[in-house]
C-alpha positions in Angstrom: 143.4 128.5 128.4 140.3 126.9 126.8 140.7 129.3 123.8 143.7 127.3 122.7 141.1 124.7 121.4 139.2 127.3 119.4 140.6 126.4 116.0 140.8 122.8 116.8 137.1 122.9 117.3 136.8 124.7 114.0 138.8 121.9 112.3 136.6 119.2 113.8 133.3 120.6 112.6 134.6 121.4 109.1 136.1 118.0 108.7 132.7 116.5 109.8 130.8 118.6 107.6 132.9 117.7 104.6 132.3 114.0 105.6 128.5 114.5 105.0 128.8 116.2 101.6 128.3 113.1 99.6 125.1 112.3 101.5 123.3 115.6 100.9 120.0 115.1 99.0 120.5 111.2 98.8 117.5 110.5 100.9 119.5 108.2 103.3 119.5 110.0 106.7 121.0 107.0 108.5 124.0 106.9 106.2 124.4 110.7 106.5 124.3 110.5 110.3 126.9 107.6 110.3 129.3 109.5 108.0 129.0 112.6 110.4 129.8 110.2 113.4 132.7 108.4 111.7 134.3 111.8 110.7 133.8 113.6 114.0 135.1 110.7 116.0 138.3 110.4 113.8 138.8 114.2 114.2 138.3 114.1 117.9 140.6 111.3 118.5 143.4 113.2 116.7 143.3 116.1 119.2 145.9 116.1 122.1 143.3 116.1 125.0 141.7 113.7 127.3 138.0 114.3 126.1 134.7 112.9 127.3 131.4 113.1 125.5 129.1 114.7 128.0 126.5 115.6 125.4 125.9 113.2 122.6 123.6 111.0 120.8 122.8 108.3 123.2 123.9 106.3 126.3 124.6 103.0 124.9 128.2 102.0 125.2 128.2 99.7 122.2 126.2 102.2 120.0 127.7 103.2 116.5 127.4 106.9 117.6 129.2 109.4 119.8 127.6 108.3 123.0 127.5 110.0 126.5 130.5 108.9 128.4 132.6 108.0 125.4 136.3 108.8 125.8 137.9 110.7 122.8 141.3 112.5 122.2 144.8 111.4 122.3 145.5 112.3 125.9 146.3 115.6 127.8 144.2 118.2 129.2 140.7 117.1 130.6 138.0 118.5 128.3 134.2 118.0 128.1 132.8 117.7 124.7 129.1 118.3 123.6 128.4 117.2 120.0 125.5 117.1 117.5 127.5 115.5 114.5 124.7 116.3 112.1 121.8 118.5 113.4 119.1 117.9 110.9 119.8 114.5 109.5 116.5 114.3 107.5 117.3 117.8 106.3 120.6 116.8 104.9 119.0 113.7 103.3 116.4 115.9 101.6 119.0 118.5 100.7 116.9 120.9 102.6 117.5 124.1 104.6 119.3 124.1 107.8 121.5 121.0 108.5 124.9 121.7 110.2 127.4 120.1 112.4 127.7 121.4 116.0 130.1 120.9 118.9 131.0 122.7 122.1 134.0 122.2 124.3 134.3 123.2 128.1 136.3 122.2 131.2 135.5 119.6 133.6 132.0 119.8 135.4 130.6 122.3 133.0 127.9 120.7 130.9 124.6 119.5 132.3 125.0 115.7 132.5 121.6 114.7 131.3 120.2 111.7 129.5 119.2 112.0 125.7 115.6 113.0 126.3 113.4 116.0 125.6 113.8 119.6 127.0 111.3 122.4 127.0 113.2 125.8 126.0 112.4 129.4 125.7 115.0 131.8 124.2 115.1 135.6 123.8 117.8 138.2 123.1 120.4 139.5 125.4 118.7 143.0 126.0 115.9 141.7 128.1 115.7 140.7 131.8 115.6 137.0 132.4 112.1 137.1 134.3 110.3 138.0 131.0 110.3 134.2 130.1 108.9 131.4 132.2 108.5 127.7 131.2 105.6 127.5 133.5 103.6 130.0 131.5 102.1 129.6 128.1 103.2 131.2 124.8 100.7 133.8 125.1 102.0 135.2 128.5 105.7 134.8 127.4 105.0 136.8 124.1 102.7 139.5 125.9 105.6 140.2 128.5 108.1 140.4 125.7 106.1 142.8 123.6 105.5 145.0 126.8 109.1 145.2 127.5 109.9 145.9 123.8 107.1 148.6 123.9 105.8 147.0 120.6 102.5 145.1 119.6 102.3 141.4 119.9 101.7 141.2 116.2 105.1 142.7 115.6 106.9 139.8 117.1 108.4 136.7 115.3 108.6 133.5 117.0 110.2 130.2 115.8 108.7 126.8 116.9 109.3 123.3 115.6 106.5 122.1 113.4 105.4 119.2 115.8 101.9 118.2 116.9 102.9 118.7 120.6 103.3 122.5 119.8 99.8 123.0 118.6 98.8 125.0 121.5 101.9 127.1 121.3 101.4 127.7 117.6 97.7 128.7 118.0 98.5 130.8 121.1 101.1 133.0 119.2 99.0 133.2 116.1 96.1 134.4 118.3 98.1 137.3 119.4 99.0 138.1 115.8 102.6 137.1 116.2 104.4 135.8 113.0 105.1 132.1 113.4 107.9 130.5 111.6 107.7 126.7 111.7 110.9 124.5 111.7 111.0 121.1 109.9 113.9 120.0 112.2 116.9 121.5 114.1 116.3 123.9 116.8 119.9 125.0 117.8 120.1 127.5 114.9 116.5 128.8 116.0 117.7 129.3 119.6 120.8 131.1 118.5 118.9 133.3 116.0 116.4 134.3 118.9 119.5 135.4 120.9 121.1 137.4 118.0 120.0 141.1 117.9 119.2 141.9 114.2 118.3 138.3 113.3 114.6 139.2 112.9 113.6 136.5 115.4 112.3 137.7 118.8 111.7 134.2 120.4 112.3 130.6 120.2 109.9 128.3 122.1 109.2 124.6 122.3 110.1 121.1 123.2 113.2 119.6 121.6 116.2 117.5 122.4 118.0 118.1 125.6 121.3 117.8 123.9 120.5 120.5 121.4 119.3 122.6 124.4 122.8 122.4 126.0 124.6 123.1 122.8 122.4 126.2 122.3 123.1 127.3 126.0 126.9 127.1 125.1 126.3 129.5 122.2 124.4 131.8 124.4 127.1 131.8 127.0 129.2 133.2 124.2 127.0 135.8 122.7 124.5 136.6 125.4 120.7 135.9 125.3 118.2 134.7 127.8 117.2 131.1 128.1 114.9 129.1 130.4 114.9 125.3 130.2 113.4 122.4 131.9 114.0 118.5 131.2 110.8 116.7 130.1 110.3 113.3 131.3 108.0 110.7 129.6 108.6 107.5 131.7 109.9 106.5 135.1 112.8 104.9 133.3 113.9 108.4 132.0 113.8 109.7 135.6 115.7 106.9 136.8 118.4 107.4 134.3 118.6 111.2 135.1 118.9 110.7 138.8 121.7 108.0 138.1 123.5 110.9 136.2 123.3 113.2 139.3 120.1 115.1 138.5 118.0 115.2 141.8 115.5 117.9 141.1 113.7 116.7 138.1 111.6 119.7 137.9 114.5 122.3 138.0 114.3 125.2 135.7 117.7 126.1 134.1 119.1 129.0 132.6 122.0 129.1 130.1 124.5 129.5 133.1 123.0 126.5 134.6 123.2 124.3 131.6 126.8 125.4 131.0 128.6 126.4 134.0 132.0 127.3 132.8 133.7 129.1 129.9 132.9 127.3 126.5 133.7 127.2 122.9 131.0 126.7 120.3 131.5 125.9 116.6 128.8 125.2 114.0 129.7 124.3 110.3 127.0 124.3 107.7 126.2 121.3 105.7 123.3 122.8 103.8 122.4 126.5 103.7 120.6 127.8 107.0 119.8 130.5 109.3 123.3 130.7 110.8 125.8 129.4 108.2 125.9 128.6 104.4 126.3 125.0 103.4 129.1 123.2 101.8 129.9 124.3 98.2 132.1 122.9 95.6 133.9 125.0 93.1 136.0 122.8 90.7 138.5 120.9 92.9 137.8 123.1 96.0 135.3 122.6 98.9 134.2 125.8 100.6 132.8 125.6 104.2 131.3 128.3 106.5 131.6 128.0 110.2 130.1 130.0 113.1 132.8 130.1 115.8 132.3 131.5 119.3 134.1 131.7 122.7 132.9 133.1 126.0 136.4 134.5 126.5 136.1 136.7 123.4 132.3 137.3 123.9 131.7 137.4 120.1 131.1 135.3 117.1 133.2 134.8 114.0 132.1 133.7 110.5 135.0 131.7 109.0 135.1 130.6 105.3 137.5 127.9 104.5 138.5 126.8 100.9 140.2 123.4 100.7 141.2 120.9 98.1 
């Protein structure tokens, strides 16, 4: 069963987060990312499975990163791996809020095999019908439908959006309805999960971010519930060509979480700096304390796990 890898996933993200610790607040995002990649690759290669990176940092076979198509593991059961070794590299470098290590595992043929491009995403909680959200509609329409279903006013809603110029219309549209807009500097996996988590205080995540982050967020939503709509965003004909070479025929297809992650999945996220979902690494004397959010579709719930190590 896939759950046999649950605590192995925990160890991988914990080890990787610890590998980033010395780079927190040092102003060197490249070194922080490289430290994460090195630590995660070493941890993955120690696992007794036949792993393949399906969602990674790029597609170049010679790249110093965990790239799409890379083989990991010491051999055994075939497992697909989706990774973001350090979500929020700039956040880590600044010592700011919200960097974490993220990984998901599933069985063969599960994760959407897409190039490392952009993806448009909308996420809401599990208590709403899927048709409330639509990537073909604007922010105003999506928020208005959500408010109607919740039987509340639009100015009671909280929406998270990446702070990017490309999101100006979404930000302006949400504020025109009176909604509270929380702008993110980087890292939208945690925002998507927060929007899907009852009681988080976040009603919706909306915006265009990385496709790998979209698939990783979908893996978490498969575990805890939540509604998601997503569509790949192509900027060039070369990106379309790459997508089709990876088996994507309908470039306009709208996916939900189950379309992005078809089978059961495990999700693990360990904090590097304090964030929405998990606290960052702390040092107490000779001990290192980590906090990890661990989920499985088979258990349908999330665990917060603190680990103290020497």
